[in-house]
N, C-alpha and C positions, 0 to 999 in steps of 0.2 A: 237405587242406582248410585245416587250422589253420595249417600252415607257409606256404601261399600267401598267406593273409591277413596273417600277420606280415611276410612279405616285402613285401607291399603297403604296410604301415605304414612300413617303412624308406624307401620311395620317396615319402613324404608331400610334397605341394606345398601349402603353406598359402596359400590365396587368401582375400581379404577382400571382403566384400559392398559396403559403401558406400564411395563416394568422395565426399567432401564438400569442395569448393573454397571459397575466400573469395568473397563476393559482390562483383560489379563495382561496385555502387552503394553508397556509404557514407553516403548522405544520412540525416540524423537525422529528417527529416520523413516521416511515413507516406505522404503523397501522392506523394513522389518515390521511394518504396521499390520496388525491383525484387525480386520474390520469386524464390527459388531453392528447389528441392525435391530430395530424394535420389532417385537411381536405383540399380538393383541390378546387380551382376555375379554371374553364376552360379558356384558353387563346383564345379569340375570333378573333384573327387576324392570317393571314398566313404569316406575315412579322415578322421576329425574331429580338429581341433586342440583344445587346451584353452584356455579363457579368451579366445577369439576368436569373434565371431559370424560365421557363414557363411550363405549363401543358396542354396536349391535350388528346383527347379520340379517340381511333382507333377502328373501327369495323373490324371484322375478314375479311382478304383478300381484304380489300378496301384501296388502296393506298391513302396516304395523302401527299400533297406537301406544303412545306414552302419555304420562300425566305429570303435571308440575303444579305444586301448590305455592301460590304467591301469598306471602304473609303481610305484605304492606300494599298501600294504595297510592297510585300516582307517582311512583318512583321509576327510575330507569330499569328496563328489562330488555334483553336481547336473546335471540336464539341463533346459534351458528351450526350449520350442517356441513359436514365434510363427507363427500362420497368417494369411494375408492375405485370402483370398477364400472359403475353404471350411472347414468343420469337418474335422479330421483325427483319425484313430485311430492311436495309437502306443504303443510300449512300448520300454524300454531294459533289457536284461538281460545278465548275465555269460554268457560262453560258456566252459565248462570240460569237459574230457574229451570233446571233440567234440560236446557237447550245449549247447544254449541253455536256461538256466533261466527258463522263461516265467513271467510274472506270472499271477495268477488271472484278471485282467480288464485289457485294455488301456485306456489313457486316451483320452477323447474331448475334444478341445480346440477351442473356437470362436474364441479370440483369442490368449491367452497362458497358459501353465501351466508351473510349475517342479516337478520331482519330485526329492527328496533321497535319496541312498543312503549306505551305508557302503561305501567302495570295497574291491574285491577286486583284487589284482594280476593283471593279465591282460587278456584281450580282452572288450569289451562290444559287443553288437549293438543298434543302434537301427533299428527297423522302423516305417515311417510310411506311411499311406495317406490320400489325400484322398477323402472319402466323398460329397461333393456335386458338385464341379466342379473344373476345373483351378485350381491355386493356387500361388503362391509361398509358401515357408516360410523362417523363420530358425531356426537351431539354435545354441545357446550351451551348451557344456559348461564348467562352472565347478568349480574346486578350492578355492574360498574357503569358510571355515567359515560355515554358515548363508547361503551365497551364492546368487546374486550379491548382494553388499552394496548395490550401486546400486539394485537393484529393491526390496530390503527397506527401505531408508531412504526411498525415494520413496513408500511406502505411506502415510506420514503427512504428505505434503505437501498443502497446501491452496492453492487459487488465491484471490486477492483481487480482487474486482470493484468498481470505483469508477465510478459514473455521473458523466458530465460533461454539463451541460445544453446547452452550446453545440453545435449541429449533431448533437444526439442521439448523443453519443459515450459510449464505455465503455472504460475502461482495465483490462486484465487483467495482474495482477502475480503473480510467484512467486519463491520463494527459489532460489538456485543449488543445484546438486547438491552433496551432502556428499562424494561420492566423485569424486575427480579433477576438480574444478571447472574447472581451467585447460584441460582438453581436452574439455569438454562444451559442446555447442551445443543449440539448442532449436527445436522446431517447435510452433506452435499450430494446433489444428484447431477450427474453428467450424462447427457444424451445427445445423439446426433439427429434425433427425429423431431424434437420440439420440447417446449417447456412443460413442466408438471405443476398442476395447481394444488396437489396434495402429496405428502410423503407416502401415504398408503397406496396412492395410485401408482407410484413408481414400484413399490413392493409387489403390487398385484401384477404389473407388467412383467416384472423380473421372475417372480416365483409362482405366480398363479394364485387364485383365490383360496384354494384348498390349503396351500402351504401355510397361510396365516392363521389357520384355526389352531387354537391352543386349548388343551383339555385340562389345564391346571385348575385346581379348586379355587373359588373366589377367596379374596382376602378382605379384611375389614379396612375401612378408610385409614385408620390410625397406623396400620401395618404396611400400607402401600408405599413403595418406592418405585422409581423409574429404573429399568434395567434393559440390557440388550441380549439378543440371541447371537452367539458367536457364528461367524461365517468363515468356515475353514477354507473355502475355495474362492476367496476374495481376489478379484482382478479389476483394477480401475480402468481397464479397456473394454469391459463388458458394456452392453447398451440395454438398459441404462446402468451406469455405475452408481452404486449407493455407498457413500463413504460417511460413516458416523464417527466423529472425532472428539466426542465429549465436549469440553469447554473451549477447545482451541478455535481460533477465528481465522485460520488460513490452512490451505492444503496445496501441495505442489504435485501436479500431474506430470508425467514424463512420456517421452516417445509419442507425442501427438502427431497426427497425420497431416501432411501438407495439403492445404486446400479443403480440409474437412470442416463442416459446420459443427459447432459445439454449442449446446445450450446448458447453462449452469443455473441451478436452483438450490438455494440454501433454505433449510427448514429448521426452525427452533423448536425444542421440546422442553417444556417447563416441567420439572420434576415434582413441583408442589401441586399444580392443577392438572397435569397431564396434557395441557393444551398444546397441540402441534400446529404450527402455522408458518406460512411463507415468510422468509426473512431476507428476501432479495433475489434478483435474478439478473442474468446477463447472457449475451449471445455474441459469438465471434466466429469468423472464418479463420482458422489458424494459418498463419503465414510465417514461416520461420525466417524468411528474408527480412532484413532490416530496411525499413523505408528510408530512402535517402533524403537528407535535409538539404534544401537548396541554399547555397551561398551566393550572396550578391557582391559584385565588385565594389570594394571600398566600404563595406559595412560589416560590423562585428556580429557574430552569431554565437549564442550560448545554448548549450544542450546539457540537460541533466542526465549524466551517465548512469546514475543509480536506477532511474526509471527504465533504462534500456539494458539493464543487466550488464553494464560495463562495456557496451559495444555500440558505436554509432557510425553511420556512413553519411558522408556529405557529398554533394555533387556541385561542380562549378563549370559553367559554360563560358568559354572564351568568345565574347561577342564582337570583338574588334581586333584588327591587326595591330600588333604591338612589337616594337623593337626591343622592349625590355622583357623581363621574365615574369612568370607567374610566381608570386610570393605568397606563401602560406605561413602565417604567424599563429602559433599554437600555444595556448596557456591552459595547462591542466589545473584544476582547482583542488589543491590539497595533496595529490600524489603524483604518480608518473603514468604516462600513457605511451603506447606504441603507435606509430603513425606509418601508413603505407599509402602510396598513390598509384592508381591504376588508370589506364586509358585503353578502352576497347578490350578489356579482359586481360591486358598485359601489365605487369608491374613495371612502372617507369621510375619509381623512387622506392628503394628498398626500405624495409622496416627500420624505423629510427626511434630510439627511446628518448622521450622528452620529459623533463621534470622542471617545473617552475615556468620556464619560458623557452621556446625554441622556434626555429623556422625551417621550412623546406622550400627549396627553390627549383622551379621547373623552367629550364632554359628554352627559349623559342617555342612557346606554346602554340598549338595548332588552332587556327580560327575555326569557330563553330563546333569545336570538339568539346565533349563533356568529360571532365576529369572526376574520378571518384576517389575520395579520401576516406580511408578506414582508420578510425581511432578507437582503441580498445585498451582496457587494463589487462595486464599480462597474468595477474594472479589475484586470489581473493583478498590478500593483504592490501594490494594497491586499490582494488575495488572498494574496500572499506574506507580507505583514506581519501579517495577521489570522488568529490560530489558531482563534478561536471567538467566541461571543457569549453573554452571560448576560442573561436577561430576567426581570424581576419584574413580574407583572401583578396588579392588585388593584382592587376596587371599594370597599374599606374606607376609612375616614377616614385621613388622613395620620398621625395620632398612633399608629395601630396598625401602621404599616409599619416594618420594621427599617432602612430606608435613611434617612440624613440628607438634609435638603433642601439643594440646592446653588443658589447664585446663577446667574443666566443667563450671567454671564461669570465663571467661577471663576479669576480672574487674581490672581496675587500680584505686587505692585510694590515696588520698592525706592525709598526716599526718598534720592536721591543726595546731597542737601545735608547729610544727617546721616551720610554715610559717613565712617568713621574707619579707622585702620590696623588696629585689632583688633576692630571691631564694625560692624554695619550695622543699619539699621532698615527693616522691611518692613511692608506693610499689605495687607489683603484684606477683601472683603465677608463679613460673618458669614453663617452658615447661616440662611436665612429660615425663618419659621414655627417657630422653636425659641427658647425662652427661655433654655435652657442647652445648651451643646455642649462636647464634649471634643476639644480641638485638640492635635495633636502636631506638632513640628517636627523634621525630620531634615536635618542639614547634612553634605554630603560635599564633599571637595576634588576639583575637576576642572571640566571644561567640558561643556556640553550640545552634542550633535552637531547643530548648526543645520541642516545640509543635509538631514538625515533627519527633521526636525520632531519631535524627541524631547521637546519641551516638554510635550506631552500625555502624561501617564503612563498606563500600563496599569492599569486598575482591577481586573482579574480577579486573584484570589488576592493582593490587595494586603496584607492583614493577615499572611499567612504569609510573604511576602517581607520585610516590614519586621521581623517577629519573628526571622527566621533570618539576616538580613543583619548582618554585623559590620563592614562597610566604611563607617563613617561617622565624622565628626569630632566631632559633637555631636548629642544626641538628648534631647528632653525633652517633657513633656506638661503641659497645664493645663486646668482647667475655666473657661470664660468665660460669664458671665451677661449677657444683653442683652435689652432690651424689644422691639426690632424690628431689622430689618436695618440694620446699621451697619458702619462701617469699623473693623476690629480692627488695632491696631498692636502691633508687638513688636520690641524691641531685642535683637539676638543678639550676645553678647560672646564673649570668649576665642578670637578668631580670630587668624590670623597675618598680618603685613603683606605686601602685594603678592601675595596669593594669590587664585586663582579658586575659588569655591564654588558648589555647586548646592544650593538650598534647596527642600525639599518640605514643604508644609503639608497635613495630613490632618485630617478631622473625623469624629467618631464619635458616633452617636446612642446614648444610654443603653440598654444591653442590645441594641444593634443592630450594624450593619455600619459599616465604615470606607470613606470615599471620599477621593480626593485632589484638591486644587487643581492648577492647572498648575504646572510647575516654574519656578523663577526663577533666572537666572544673576546672581551678584554678584561684585565684585572689590574687595578691601580696598585702602586707600591704601598705597602702597609705603613711606612714611615716617611716623613718628609725630611730633607736634609736640614741640618742645623741652621744654615744660612737662610733657609726659607722662613724659619720661625723668627729670626732676627729681623728680616725685612717686614714681617707682619706686625712687629711690635711698635 
């Protein structure tokens, strides 16, 4: 008996389960996407290879026996069983002196299970039985330490879900496999009924066990590649939806149902070893409504708009009676946003476009009322430029707010008639409602990118950027006192002839925050007057 089994091992034909071909359709858009899914080739030998996944078919309650020959002693060895349609009972044990050393209790597996051994040199017997119904199974014998490493590493993978409000979409993202990423492809399973522990389990639910049978002739190990069976009737709203997307690591679903449970499972398929394993899962109840972010009186709140698909909703409750107004100070970070204020479903402040810095005033706010502030990017270009938005809401008097008051047009202008080869004179409207303000001027050599409208500076994190930046020609600050809004002028010296400079003026409230005026582009005269050279000699 022993010698016949060993002889059988010498005649081993290594056949591989999955064949996964390139998709015929390479379109980047999901609506043009033609889904392909894996099919299985049955492994026709009862002698198992190492580090290659093989597939077999079990009939209900009919045990099947496989053999594995271990060539080394006391090294890592593991067996992974993946079942597709039924629970399976199985054990793997060494066969020595014409006896199989049986475990105390066989394993019962409903999706995937790995058992580790310390290998003994010689023959191992794998006995496996489907206990509920006919089922496909995958078998993977690994010699990796603590292996298979691909399965171990994927235990810590998390899926990232990002709602997109247009067409009720959701993007599912994941990290590439850490093991053999160049040879790994992915399938996403979406279901409203629950998670799947195996990709073939989802295929069995969707198409039935008979569908997976493949009558193609076996191929040798050296010829085997992973390929897919085209699915001409793909619909990502089917349950379960099986979406195989080659090496891509994200997929966007559209027209999701409000209040519906969705379970997401990603499976990785290694084209070298054929190993198919879970690569992350997530669950959510889809709610297309944007959860409102609470604003607190007198405190600044920042929100990442990119994580919210360019749309955020804030809520503010007026807790005390006030004779002043509700002031909303809005600072988009990088681009422009549209702002709208609602009360009890009615618009009380019409849509307003804000770029850089702006404010919305609600006169005589109602006590105990909740105001909803909608902030959103108007198009994909603004979404690309805008990383987030910072909002400061208050019903307190302006003197108690940390933000300096800005003129309606925060423009800095150059007096061209006063331009010289080594200096320029600029002017701007002072900060209104303040008797004293702290102004700083930063001068950098260079040109503003006019085509991208970079005159409007990013107000978010302004103080940190100015403090850390060393790329400037000149920088100084001064306190200026003024009775009312007036034009402040400043002559900037120590510049070079014939050079382009960008000048930034900032204003800071005492013990408060810093805001910036628009940038201004200046150019010094290329030559100094003759008298200038005489004075310098």
